[in-house]
N, CA, C, O and the ligand as a Tripos MOL2 file, in Angstrom:
@<TRIPOS>MOLECULE
protein
  273   271    69     0     0
PROTEIN
NO_CHARGES

@<TRIPOS>ATOM
      1 N           0.8300   -1.2070   -0.0020 N.3       1 MET1
      2 CA          0.0000   -0.0020    0.0010 C.3       1 MET1
      3 C           0.8620    1.2590    0.0010 C.2       1 MET1
      4 O           1.4930    1.5840    1.0070 O.2       1 MET1
      5 N           0.8870    1.9300   -1.0710 N.am      2 ALA2
      6 CA          1.7010    3.1350   -1.1520 C.3       2 ALA2
      7 C           0.8850    4.3310   -0.6870 C.2       2 ALA2
      8 O          -0.2360    4.5550   -1.1440 O.2       2 ALA2
      9 N           1.4580    5.0790    0.2120 N.am      3 SER3
     10 CA          0.7480    6.2730    0.6660 C.3       3 SER3
     11 C           0.8790    7.3460   -0.4070 C.2       3 SER3
     12 O           1.9810    7.7410   -0.7870 O.2       3 SER3
     13 N          -0.2430    7.7930   -0.8720 N.am      4 ASN4
     14 CA         -0.2450    8.7350   -1.9890 C.3       4 ASN4
     15 C          -0.6870   10.1240   -1.5490 C.2       4 ASN4
     16 O          -1.4150   10.8230   -2.2540 O.2       4 ASN4
     17 N          -0.2300   10.4950   -0.3770 N.am      5 ASN5
     18 CA         -0.6230   11.8110    0.1360 C.3       5 ASN5
     19 C           0.2900   12.9000   -0.4350 C.2       5 ASN5
     20 O           1.3870   13.1420    0.0680 O.2       5 ASN5
     21 N          -0.1710   13.5200   -1.4490 N.am      6 ARG6
     22 CA          0.6280   14.5850   -2.0500 C.3       6 ARG6
     23 C           0.4520   15.8660   -1.2640 C.2       6 ARG6
     24 O          -0.6200   16.1620   -0.7350 O.2       6 ARG6
     25 N           1.5050   16.5930   -1.2070 N.am      7 CYS7
     26 CA          1.4410   17.8740   -0.4830 C.3       7 CYS7
     27 C           0.4590   18.8020   -1.2040 C.2       7 CYS7
     28 O           0.4440   18.8990   -2.4310 O.2       7 CYS7
     29 N          -0.3530   19.4730   -0.4010 N.am      8 ALA8
     30 CA         -1.3670   20.3310   -0.9890 C.3       8 ALA8
     31 C          -0.7530   21.5250   -1.7000 C.2       8 ALA8
     32 O          -1.3820   22.1470   -2.5560 O.2       8 ALA8
     33 N           0.4620   21.8300   -1.3420 N.am      9 GLY9
     34 CA          1.0870   23.0110   -1.9410 C.3       9 GLY9
     35 C           1.9470   22.6640   -3.1300 C.2       9 GLY9
     36 O           2.8090   23.4460   -3.5300 O.2       9 GLY9
     37 N           1.7190   21.4970   -3.6970 N.am     10 SER10
     38 CA          2.5770   21.0650   -4.7970 C.3      10 SER10
     39 C           2.3280   21.8910   -6.0540 C.2      10 SER10
     40 O           3.1540   21.9140   -6.9660 O.2      10 SER10
     41 N           1.1880   22.5640   -6.0930 N.am     11 ASP11
     42 CA          0.8870   23.3390   -7.3080 C.3      11 ASP11
     43 C           1.3880   24.7700   -7.2050 C.2      11 ASP11
     44 O           0.9680   25.6440   -7.9640 O.2      11 ASP11
     45 N           2.2720   24.9950   -6.2800 N.am     12 GLY12
     46 CA          2.8520   26.3310   -6.1820 C.3      12 GLY12
     47 C           2.5140   26.9940   -4.8710 C.2      12 GLY12
     48 O           1.3500   27.0880   -4.4820 O.2      12 GLY12
     49 N           3.5350   27.4460   -4.2030 N.am     13 THR13
     50 CA          3.2920   28.1490   -2.9490 C.3      13 THR13
     51 C           2.9680   29.6020   -3.2430 C.2      13 THR13
     52 O           3.4510   30.1660   -4.2250 O.2      13 THR13
     53 N           2.1560   30.2050   -2.3980 N.am     14 PRO14
     54 CA          1.7830   31.6130   -2.6190 C.3      14 PRO14
     55 C           3.0050   32.5230   -2.6290 C.2      14 PRO14
     56 O           3.9440   32.3580   -1.8500 O.2      14 PRO14
     57 N           2.9580   33.4670   -3.5200 N.am     15 LYS15
     58 CA          4.0380   34.4370   -3.6360 C.3      15 LYS15
     59 C           3.5560   35.7800   -3.1230 C.2      15 LYS15
     60 O           2.4330   36.2040   -3.3950 O.2      15 LYS15
     61 N           4.4170   36.4280   -2.3870 N.am     16 LEU16
     62 CA          4.0610   37.7450   -1.8830 C.3      16 LEU16
     63 C           4.4820   38.7930   -2.9060 C.2      16 LEU16
     64 O           5.6530   38.9040   -3.2680 O.2      16 LEU16
     65 N           3.4940   39.5580   -3.3590 N.am     17 GLU17
     66 CA          3.8040   40.5850   -4.3410 C.3      17 GLU17
     67 C           3.1010   41.8720   -3.9670 C.2      17 GLU17
     68 O           2.1270   41.8800   -3.2140 O.2      17 GLU17
     69 N           3.6090   42.9390   -4.5010 N.am     18 GLU18
     70 CA          2.9690   44.2230   -4.2480 C.3      18 GLU18
     71 C           2.0890   44.5920   -5.4210 C.2      18 GLU18
     72 O           2.4950   44.5320   -6.5810 O.2      18 GLU18
     73 N           0.8680   44.9750   -5.0820 N.am     19 ARG19
     74 CA         -0.0750   45.4050   -6.1050 C.3      19 ARG19
     75 C          -0.5580   46.8020   -5.7340 C.2      19 ARG19
     76 O          -0.8440   47.0880   -4.5720 O.2      19 ARG19
     77 N          -0.6430   47.6570   -6.7360 N.am     20 PRO20
     78 CA         -1.1690   48.9850   -6.4430 C.3      20 PRO20
     79 C          -2.6540   48.9280   -6.1360 C.2      20 PRO20
     80 O          -3.4250   48.2710   -6.8350 O.2      20 PRO20
     81 N          -3.0380   49.6210   -5.0870 N.am     21 CYS21
     82 CA         -4.4520   49.6900   -4.7310 C.3      21 CYS21
     83 C          -5.1950   50.4690   -5.8110 C.2      21 CYS21
     84 O          -4.7740   51.5670   -6.1760 O.2      21 CYS21
     85 N          -6.2890   49.9200   -6.3260 N.am     22 PRO22
     86 CA         -7.0470   50.6060   -7.3730 C.3      22 PRO22
     87 C          -7.7230   51.8840   -6.8820 C.2      22 PRO22
     88 O          -8.1440   52.7190   -7.6840 O.2      22 PRO22
     89 N          -7.8220   52.0300   -5.5870 N.am     23 VAL23
     90 CA         -8.5130   53.1900   -5.0390 C.3      23 VAL23
     91 C          -7.5390   54.3350   -4.7640 C.2      23 VAL23
     92 O          -7.7500   55.4630   -5.2090 O.2      23 VAL23
     93 N          -6.4680   54.0280   -4.0250 N.am     24 CYS24
     94 CA         -5.5790   55.1110   -3.6080 C.3      24 CYS24
     95 C          -4.1720   54.9790   -4.1760 C.2      24 CYS24
     96 O          -3.3550   55.8880   -4.0280 O.2      24 CYS24
     97 N          -3.8840   53.8530   -4.8260 N.am     25 GLY25
     98 CA         -2.5820   53.7050   -5.4440 C.3      25 GLY25
     99 C          -1.5000   53.2190   -4.5110 C.2      25 GLY25
    100 O          -0.3450   53.0790   -4.9130 O.2      25 GLY25
    101 N          -1.8570   52.9620   -3.2830 N.am     26 GLU26
    102 CA         -0.8760   52.4620   -2.3260 C.3      26 GLU26
    103 C          -0.4340   51.0520   -2.7130 C.2      26 GLU26
    104 O          -1.2340   50.2390   -3.1770 O.2      26 GLU26
    105 N           0.8450   50.7830   -2.5150 N.am     27 GLU27
    106 CA          1.3260   49.4370   -2.8040 C.3      27 GLU27
    107 C           0.9090   48.5170   -1.6570 C.2      27 GLU27
    108 O           1.2490   48.7480   -0.4970 O.2      27 GLU27
    109 N           0.1830   47.4940   -2.0040 N.am     28 VAL28
    110 CA         -0.3060   46.5800   -0.9830 C.3      28 VAL28
    111 C           0.2620   45.1930   -1.2560 C.2      28 VAL28
    112 O           0.2580   44.7160   -2.3910 O.2      28 VAL28
    113 N           0.7420   44.5670   -0.2140 N.am     29 GLU29
    114 CA          1.2800   43.2230   -0.3710 C.3      29 GLU29
    115 C           0.1430   42.2220   -0.4130 C.2      29 GLU29
    116 O          -0.6910   42.1690    0.4900 O.2      29 GLU29
    117 N           0.1210   41.4370   -1.4630 N.am     30 VAL30
    118 CA         -0.9200   40.4150   -1.5880 C.3      30 VAL30
    119 C          -0.2510   39.0800   -1.8860 C.2      30 VAL30
    120 O           0.8410   39.0170   -2.4500 O.2      30 VAL30
    121 N          -0.9290   38.0380   -1.4970 N.am     31 PHE31
    122 CA         -0.4330   36.7070   -1.7850 C.3      31 PHE31
    123 C          -0.9930   36.2400   -3.1150 C.2      31 PHE31
    124 O          -2.2060   36.2020   -3.3250 O.2      31 PHE31
    125 N          -0.0870   35.8890   -3.9990 N.am     32 LEU32
    126 CA         -0.5210   35.4310   -5.3130 C.3      32 LEU32
    127 C          -0.1400   33.9790   -5.5030 C.2      32 LEU32
    128 O           0.9250   33.5320   -5.0770 O.2      32 LEU32
    129 N          -1.0150   33.2670   -6.1380 N.am     33 ARG33
    130 CA         -0.6770   31.9100   -6.5520 C.3      33 ARG33
    131 C          -1.1180   31.7580   -7.9870 C.2      33 ARG33
    132 O          -2.2860   31.9660   -8.3170 O.2      33 ARG33
    133 N          -0.1950   31.4000   -8.8230 N.am     34 LYS34
    134 CA         -0.4510   31.3040  -10.2730 C.3      34 LYS34
    135 C          -1.0060   32.6180  -10.8040 C.2      34 LYS34
    136 O          -1.8700   32.6320  -11.6810 O.2      34 LYS34
    137 N          -0.5060   33.7060  -10.2710 N.am     35 GLY35
    138 CA         -0.9090   35.0130  -10.7650 C.3      35 GLY35
    139 C          -2.2530   35.4830  -10.2610 C.2      35 GLY35
    140 O          -2.7570   36.5170  -10.7000 O.2      35 GLY35
    141 N          -2.8400   34.7340   -9.3400 N.am     36 ARG36
    142 CA         -4.1380   35.1320   -8.7920 C.3      36 ARG36
    143 C          -4.0220   35.3580   -7.2990 C.2      36 ARG36
    144 O          -3.2370   34.7130   -6.6030 O.2      36 ARG36
    145 N          -4.8220   36.2860   -6.8370 N.am     37 ILE37
    146 CA         -4.8240   36.5630   -5.4120 C.3      37 ILE37
    147 C          -5.4450   35.3640   -4.6880 C.2      37 ILE37
    148 O          -6.5720   34.9600   -4.9760 O.2      37 ILE37
    149 N          -4.6910   34.8150   -3.7550 N.am     38 CYS38
    150 CA         -5.1960   33.6240   -3.0670 C.3      38 CYS38
    151 C          -5.4740   33.9100   -1.5950 C.2      38 CYS38
    152 O          -5.8930   33.0270   -0.8470 O.2      38 CYS38
    153 N          -5.2370   35.1510   -1.1920 N.am     39 GLU39
    154 CA         -5.5660   35.5080    0.1870 C.3      39 GLU39
    155 C          -6.0210   36.9550    0.2060 C.2      39 GLU39
    156 O          -5.4640   37.8050   -0.4880 O.2      39 GLU39
    157 N          -7.0300   37.2200    1.0000 N.am     40 GLU40
    158 CA         -7.5320   38.5880    1.0760 C.3      40 GLU40
    159 C          -6.4790   39.4980    1.6810 C.2      40 GLU40
    160 O          -5.7870   39.1320    2.6320 O.2      40 GLU40
    161 N          -6.3730   40.6830    1.1150 N.am     41 SER41
    162 CA         -5.4760   41.6770    1.6640 C.3      41 SER41
    163 C          -6.2300   42.9940    1.7770 C.2      41 SER41
    164 O          -7.0730   43.3240    0.9430 O.2      41 SER41
    165 N          -5.9120   43.7210    2.8100 N.am     42 ILE42
    166 CA         -6.5700   44.9990    3.0260 C.3      42 ILE42
    167 C          -5.5490   46.1120    2.8170 C.2      42 ILE42
    168 O          -4.4410   46.0750    3.3520 O.2      42 ILE42
    169 N          -5.9520   47.0940    2.0290 N.am     43 CYS43
    170 CA         -5.0820   48.2460    1.8440 C.3      43 CYS43
    171 C          -4.9780   48.9960    3.1760 C.2      43 CYS43
    172 O          -5.9920   49.3830    3.7570 O.2      43 CYS43
    173 N          -3.7450   49.1980    3.6550 N.am     44 PRO44
    174 CA         -3.5900   49.8450    4.9520 C.3      44 PRO44
    175 C          -3.9600   51.3250    4.9150 C.2      44 PRO44
    176 O          -4.1600   51.9580    5.9520 O.2      44 PRO44
    177 N          -4.0440   51.8560    3.7130 N.am     45 LYS45
    178 CA         -4.2870   53.2860    3.5990 C.3      45 LYS45
    179 C          -5.7720   53.6220    3.5230 C.2      45 LYS45
    180 O          -6.2540   54.5090    4.2270 O.2      45 LYS45
    181 N          -6.4870   52.9090    2.6670 N.am     46 CYS46
    182 CA         -7.8970   53.2660    2.4660 C.3      46 CYS46
    183 C          -8.8510   52.1400    2.8550 C.2      46 CYS46
    184 O         -10.0660   52.3350    2.8960 O.2      46 CYS46
    185 N          -8.2960   50.9620    3.1400 N.am     47 GLY47
    186 CA         -9.1640   49.8820    3.5830 C.3      47 GLY47
    187 C          -9.7560   49.0660    2.4510 C.2      47 GLY47
    188 O         -10.6180   48.2150    2.6720 O.2      47 GLY47
    189 N          -9.2940   49.3260    1.2430 N.am     48 TYR48
    190 CA         -9.7990   48.5420    0.1090 C.3      48 TYR48
    191 C          -9.4200   47.0800    0.2910 C.2      48 TYR48
    192 O          -8.3040   46.7550    0.6970 O.2      48 TYR48
    193 N         -10.3610   46.2190   -0.0140 N.am     49 LYS49
    194 CA        -10.1010   44.8000    0.1560 C.3      49 LYS49
    195 C          -9.8110   44.1470   -1.1860 C.2      49 LYS49
    196 O         -10.6100   44.2040   -2.1210 O.2      49 LYS49
    197 N          -8.6480   43.5310   -1.2450 N.am     50 PHE50
    198 CA         -8.3290   42.7270   -2.4200 C.3      50 PHE50
    199 C          -8.9820   41.3730   -2.2430 C.2      50 PHE50
    200 O          -8.6180   40.6020   -1.3550 O.2      50 PHE50
    201 N          -9.9450   41.0970   -3.0910 N.am     51 GLU51
    202 CA        -10.6800   39.8490   -2.9620 C.3      51 GLU51
    203 C          -9.8740   38.6880   -3.5140 C.2      51 GLU51
    204 O          -9.0230   38.8430   -4.3890 O.2      51 GLU51
    205 N         -10.1730   37.5380   -2.9740 N.am     52 ILE52
    206 CA         -9.5520   36.3190   -3.4890 C.3      52 ILE52
    207 C         -10.0570   36.0620   -4.9000 C.2      52 ILE52
    208 O         -11.2540   36.1500   -5.1710 O.2      52 ILE52
    209 N          -9.1400   35.7480   -5.7840 N.am     53 GLN53
    210 CA         -9.5350   35.4330   -7.1590 C.3      53 GLN53
    211 C          -9.4400   33.9240   -7.3490 C.2      53 GLN53
    212 O          -8.3570   33.3710   -7.5420 O.2      53 GLN53
    213 N         -10.5670   33.2910   -7.2910 N.am     54 PRO54
    214 CA        -10.5380   31.8310   -7.4420 C.3      54 PRO54
    215 C         -10.1530   31.4220   -8.8500 C.2      54 PRO54
    216 O         -10.4590   32.1060   -9.8270 O.2      54 PRO54
    217 N          -9.4840   30.3050   -8.9260 N.am     55 GLU55
    218 CA         -9.1180   29.8080  -10.2410 C.3      55 GLU55
    219 C         -10.3680   29.3660  -10.9800 C.2      55 GLU55
    220 O         -11.2810   28.7900  -10.3880 O.2      55 GLU55
    221 N         -10.4030   29.6340  -12.2580 N.am     56 PRO56
    222 CA        -11.5650   29.1620  -13.0250 C.3      56 PRO56
    223 C         -11.6020   27.6430  -13.0130 C.2      56 PRO56
    224 O         -10.6230   26.9670  -13.3280 O.2      56 PRO56
    225 N         -12.7420   27.1460  -12.6440 N.am     57 VAL57
    226 CA        -12.8680   25.6900  -12.5650 C.3      57 VAL57
    227 C         -13.3300   25.1650  -13.9120 C.2      57 VAL57
    228 O         -14.3490   25.5780  -14.4650 O.2      57 VAL57
    229 N         -12.5520   24.2590  -14.3970 N.am     58 ILE58
    230 CA        -12.9260   23.6610  -15.6820 C.3      58 ILE58
    231 C         -13.8680   22.4860  -15.4010 C.2      58 ILE58
    232 O         -13.4770   21.4380  -14.8870 O.2      58 ILE58
    233 N         -15.0970   22.7190  -15.7600 N.am     59 VAL59
    234 CA        -16.1000   21.6850  -15.5120 C.3      59 VAL59
    235 C         -16.2150   20.8090  -16.7530 C.2      59 VAL59
    236 O         -16.5090   21.2900  -17.8470 O.2      59 VAL59
    237 N         -15.9880   19.5700  -16.5690 N.am     60 PRO60
    238 CA        -16.1210   18.6560  -17.7340 C.3      60 PRO60
    239 C         -17.5690   18.6130  -18.2030 C.2      60 PRO60
    240 O         -18.5110   18.6020  -17.4110 O.2      60 PRO60
    241 N         -17.6980   18.5890  -19.4740 N.am     61 ARG61
    242 CA        -19.0560   18.5680  -20.0260 C.3      61 ARG61
    243 C         -19.7740   17.3120  -19.5930 C.2      61 ARG61
    244 O         -19.2140   16.2200  -19.5020 O.2      61 ARG61
    245 N         -21.0310   17.5310  -19.3340 N.am     62 GLU62
    246 CA        -21.8110   16.3610  -18.9360 C.3      62 GLU62
    247 C         -22.0200   15.4660  -20.1400 C.2      62 GLU62
    248 O         -22.4710   15.8830  -21.2070 O.2      62 GLU62
    249 N         -21.6780   14.2550  -19.9180 N.am     63 VAL63
    250 CA        -21.8830   13.3040  -21.0020 C.3      63 VAL63
    251 C         -23.3080   12.7960  -20.9290 C.2      63 VAL63
    252 O         -23.7140   12.1830  -19.9410 O.2      63 VAL63
    253 N         -24.0460   13.0530  -21.9630 N.am     64 PRO64
    254 CA        -25.4340   12.5930  -21.9420 C.3      64 PRO64
    255 C         -25.5100   11.0710  -21.8620 C.2      64 PRO64
    256 O         -24.7760   10.3440  -22.5320 O.2      64 PRO64
    257 N         -26.4050   10.6390  -21.0350 N.am     65 ASP65
    258 CA        -26.5630    9.1970  -20.8980 C.3      65 ASP65
    259 C         -27.1780    8.6010  -22.1650 C.2      65 ASP65
    260 O         -28.0450    9.1890  -22.8120 O.2      65 ASP65
    261 N         -26.7140    7.4740  -22.4650 N.am     66 LYS66
    262 CA        -27.2860    6.8000  -23.6310 C.3      66 LYS66
    263 C         -28.4810    5.9800  -23.1690 C.2      66 LYS66
    264 O         -28.5220    4.7520  -23.2510 O.2      66 LYS66
    265 N         -29.4400    6.7380  -22.6840 N.am     67 ALA67
    266 CA        -30.6230    6.0250  -22.1940 C.3      67 ALA67
    267 C         -31.6930    6.0560  -23.2660 C.2      67 ALA67
    268 O         -32.2320    7.1140  -23.5870 O.2      67 ALA67
    269 N         -31.9810    4.9590  -23.7860 N.am     68 GLU68
    270 CA        -33.0030    4.8950  -24.8170 C.3      68 GLU68
    271 C         -34.0930    3.9070  -24.4580 C.2      68 GLU68
    272 O         -35.0410    3.7280  -25.2230 O.2      68 GLU68
    273 ZN         -5.9510   51.9410   -0.9380 Zn       69 ZN69
@<TRIPOS>BOND
     1     1     2 1
     2     2     3 1
     3     3     4 2
     4     3     5 am
     5     5     6 1
     6     6     7 1
     7     7     8 2
     8     7     9 am
     9     9    10 1
    10    10    11 1
    11    11    12 2
    12    11    13 am
    13    13    14 1
    14    14    15 1
    15    15    16 2
    16    15    17 am
    17    17    18 1
    18    18    19 1
    19    19    20 2
    20    19    21 am
    21    21    22 1
    22    22    23 1
    23    23    24 2
    24    23    25 am
    25    25    26 1
    26    26    27 1
    27    27    28 2
    28    27    29 am
    29    29    30 1
    30    30    31 1
    31    31    32 2
    32    31    33 am
    33    33    34 1
    34    34    35 1
    35    35    36 2
    36    35    37 am
    37    37    38 1
    38    38    39 1
    39    39    40 2
    40    39    41 am
    41    41    42 1
    42    42    43 1
    43    43    44 2
    44    43    45 am
    45    45    46 1
    46    46    47 1
    47    47    48 2
    48    47    49 am
    49    49    50 1
    50    50    51 1
    51    51    52 2
    52    51    53 am
    53    53    54 1
    54    54    55 1
    55    55    56 2
    56    55    57 am
    57    57    58 1
    58    58    59 1
    59    59    60 2
    60    59    61 am
    61    61    62 1
    62    62    63 1
    63    63    64 2
    64    63    65 am
    65    65    66 1
    66    66    67 1
    67    67    68 2
    68    67    69 am
    69    69    70 1
    70    70    71 1
    71    71    72 2
    72    71    73 am
    73    73    74 1
    74    74    75 1
    75    75    76 2
    76    75    77 am
    77    77    78 1
    78    78    79 1
    79    79    80 2
    80    79    81 am
    81    81    82 1
    82    82    83 1
    83    83    84 2
    84    83    85 am
    85    85    86 1
    86    86    87 1
    87    87    88 2
    88    87    89 am
    89    89    90 1
    90    90    91 1
    91    91    92 2
    92    91    93 am
    93    93    94 1
    94    94    95 1
    95    95    96 2
    96    95    97 am
    97    97    98 1
    98    98    99 1
    99    99   100 2
   100    99   101 am
   101   101   102 1
   102   102   103 1
   103   103   104 2
   104   103   105 am
   105   105   106 1
   106   106   107 1
   107   107   108 2
   108   107   109 am
   109   109   110 1
   110   110   111 1
   111   111   112 2
   112   111   113 am
   113   113   114 1
   114   114   115 1
   115   115   116 2
   116   115   117 am
   117   117   118 1
   118   118   119 1
   119   119   120 2
   120   119   121 am
   121   121   122 1
   122   122   123 1
   123   123   124 2
   124   123   125 am
   125   125   126 1
   126   126   127 1
   127   127   128 2
   128   127   129 am
   129   129   130 1
   130   130   131 1
   131   131   132 2
   132   131   133 am
   133   133   134 1
   134   134   135 1
   135   135   136 2
   136   135   137 am
   137   137   138 1
   138   138   139 1
   139   139   140 2
   140   139   141 am
   141   141   142 1
   142   142   143 1
   143   143   144 2
   144   143   145 am
   145   145   146 1
   146   146   147 1
   147   147   148 2
   148   147   149 am
   149   149   150 1
   150   150   151 1
   151   151   152 2
   152   151   153 am
   153   153   154 1
   154   154   155 1
   155   155   156 2
   156   155   157 am
   157   157   158 1
   158   158   159 1
   159   159   160 2
   160   159   161 am
   161   161   162 1
   162   162   163 1
   163   163   164 2
   164   163   165 am
   165   165   166 1
   166   166   167 1
   167   167   168 2
   168   167   169 am
   169   169   170 1
   170   170   171 1
   171   171   172 2
   172   171   173 am
   173   173   174 1
   174   174   175 1
   175   175   176 2
   176   175   177 am
   177   177   178 1
   178   178   179 1
   179   179   180 2
   180   179   181 am
   181   181   182 1
   182   182   183 1
   183   183   184 2
   184   183   185 am
   185   185   186 1
   186   186   187 1
   187   187   188 2
   188   187   189 am
   189   189   190 1
   190   190   191 1
   191   191   192 2
   192   191   193 am
   193   193   194 1
   194   194   195 1
   195   195   196 2
   196   195   197 am
   197   197   198 1
   198   198   199 1
   199   199   200 2
   200   199   201 am
   201   201   202 1
   202   202   203 1
   203   203   204 2
   204   203   205 am
   205   205   206 1
   206   206   207 1
   207   207   208 2
   208   207   209 am
   209   209   210 1
   210   210   211 1
   211   211   212 2
   212   211   213 am
   213   213   214 1
   214   214   215 1
   215   215   216 2
   216   215   217 am
   217   217   218 1
   218   218   219 1
   219   219   220 2
   220   219   221 am
   221   221   222 1
   222   222   223 1
   223   223   224 2
   224   223   225 am
   225   225   226 1
   226   226   227 1
   227   227   228 2
   228   227   229 am
   229   229   230 1
   230   230   231 1
   231   231   232 2
   232   231   233 am
   233   233   234 1
   234   234   235 1
   235   235   236 2
   236   235   237 am
   237   237   238 1
   238   238   239 1
   239   239   240 2
   240   239   241 am
   241   241   242 1
   242   242   243 1
   243   243   244 2
   244   243   245 am
   245   245   246 1
   246   246   247 1
   247   247   248 2
   248   247   249 am
   249   249   250 1
   250   250   251 1
   251   251   252 2
   252   251   253 am
   253   253   254 1
   254   254   255 1
   255   255   256 2
   256   255   257 am
   257   257   258 1
   258   258   259 1
   259   259   260 2
   260   259   261 am
   261   261   262 1
   262   262   263 1
   263   263   264 2
   264   263   265 am
   265   265   266 1
   266   266   267 1
   267   267   268 2
   268   267   269 am
   269   269   270 1
   270   270   271 1
   271   271   272 2
@<TRIPOS>SUBSTRUCTURE
     1 MET1         2 RESIDUE 1 A MET
     2 ALA2         6 RESIDUE 1 A ALA
     3 SER3        10 RESIDUE 1 A SER
     4 ASN4        14 RESIDUE 1 A ASN
     5 ASN5        18 RESIDUE 1 A ASN
     6 ARG6        22 RESIDUE 1 A ARG
     7 CYS7        26 RESIDUE 1 A CYS
     8 ALA8        30 RESIDUE 1 A ALA
     9 GLY9        34 RESIDUE 1 A GLY
    10 SER10       38 RESIDUE 1 A SER
    11 ASP11       42 RESIDUE 1 A ASP
    12 GLY12       46 RESIDUE 1 A GLY
    13 THR13       50 RESIDUE 1 A THR
    14 PRO14       54 RESIDUE 1 A PRO
    15 LYS15       58 RESIDUE 1 A LYS
    16 LEU16       62 RESIDUE 1 A LEU
    17 GLU17       66 RESIDUE 1 A GLU
    18 GLU18       70 RESIDUE 1 A GLU
    19 ARG19       74 RESIDUE 1 A ARG
    20 PRO20       78 RESIDUE 1 A PRO
    21 CYS21       82 RESIDUE 1 A CYS
    22 PRO22       86 RESIDUE 1 A PRO
    23 VAL23       90 RESIDUE 1 A VAL
    24 CYS24       94 RESIDUE 1 A CYS
    25 GLY25       98 RESIDUE 1 A GLY
    26 GLU26      102 RESIDUE 1 A GLU
    27 GLU27      106 RESIDUE 1 A GLU
    28 VAL28      110 RESIDUE 1 A VAL
    29 GLU29      114 RESIDUE 1 A GLU
    30 VAL30      118 RESIDUE 1 A VAL
    31 PHE31      122 RESIDUE 1 A PHE
    32 LEU32      126 RESIDUE 1 A LEU
    33 ARG33      130 RESIDUE 1 A ARG
    34 LYS34      134 RESIDUE 1 A LYS
    35 GLY35      138 RESIDUE 1 A GLY
    36 ARG36      142 RESIDUE 1 A ARG
    37 ILE37      146 RESIDUE 1 A ILE
    38 CYS38      150 RESIDUE 1 A CYS
    39 GLU39      154 RESIDUE 1 A GLU
    40 GLU40      158 RESIDUE 1 A GLU
    41 SER41      162 RESIDUE 1 A SER
    42 ILE42      166 RESIDUE 1 A ILE
    43 CYS43      170 RESIDUE 1 A CYS
    44 PRO44      174 RESIDUE 1 A PRO
    45 LYS45      178 RESIDUE 1 A LYS
    46 CYS46      182 RESIDUE 1 A CYS
    47 GLY47      186 RESIDUE 1 A GLY
    48 TYR48      190 RESIDUE 1 A TYR
    49 LYS49      194 RESIDUE 1 A LYS
    50 PHE50      198 RESIDUE 1 A PHE
    51 GLU51      202 RESIDUE 1 A GLU
    52 ILE52      206 RESIDUE 1 A ILE
    53 GLN53      210 RESIDUE 1 A GLN
    54 PRO54      214 RESIDUE 1 A PRO
    55 GLU55      218 RESIDUE 1 A GLU
    56 PRO56      222 RESIDUE 1 A PRO
    57 VAL57      226 RESIDUE 1 A VAL
    58 ILE58      230 RESIDUE 1 A ILE
    59 VAL59      234 RESIDUE 1 A VAL
    60 PRO60      238 RESIDUE 1 A PRO
    61 ARG61      242 RESIDUE 1 A ARG
    62 GLU62      246 RESIDUE 1 A GLU
    63 VAL63      250 RESIDUE 1 A VAL
    64 PRO64      254 RESIDUE 1 A PRO
    65 ASP65      258 RESIDUE 1 A ASP
    66 LYS66      262 RESIDUE 1 A LYS
    67 ALA67      266 RESIDUE 1 A ALA
    68 GLU68      270 RESIDUE 1 A GLU
    69 ZN69       273 GROUP 0 **** ****
């Protein structure tokens, strides 16, 4: 029995980057993963909240049942 517990962070650890606040222009540190915000950050200057940007989920097309 092989333990197949893969580390959850195998798809990339969050990177800390500075993003300009769209409201006041302040540089705010946000956590990015694959170029998307993966943790909420609050602008220390104006309180703007950088929302988490979820990855687009690719939903496989439903295969119609061959029910006849
Ligand atoms: Zn701001």
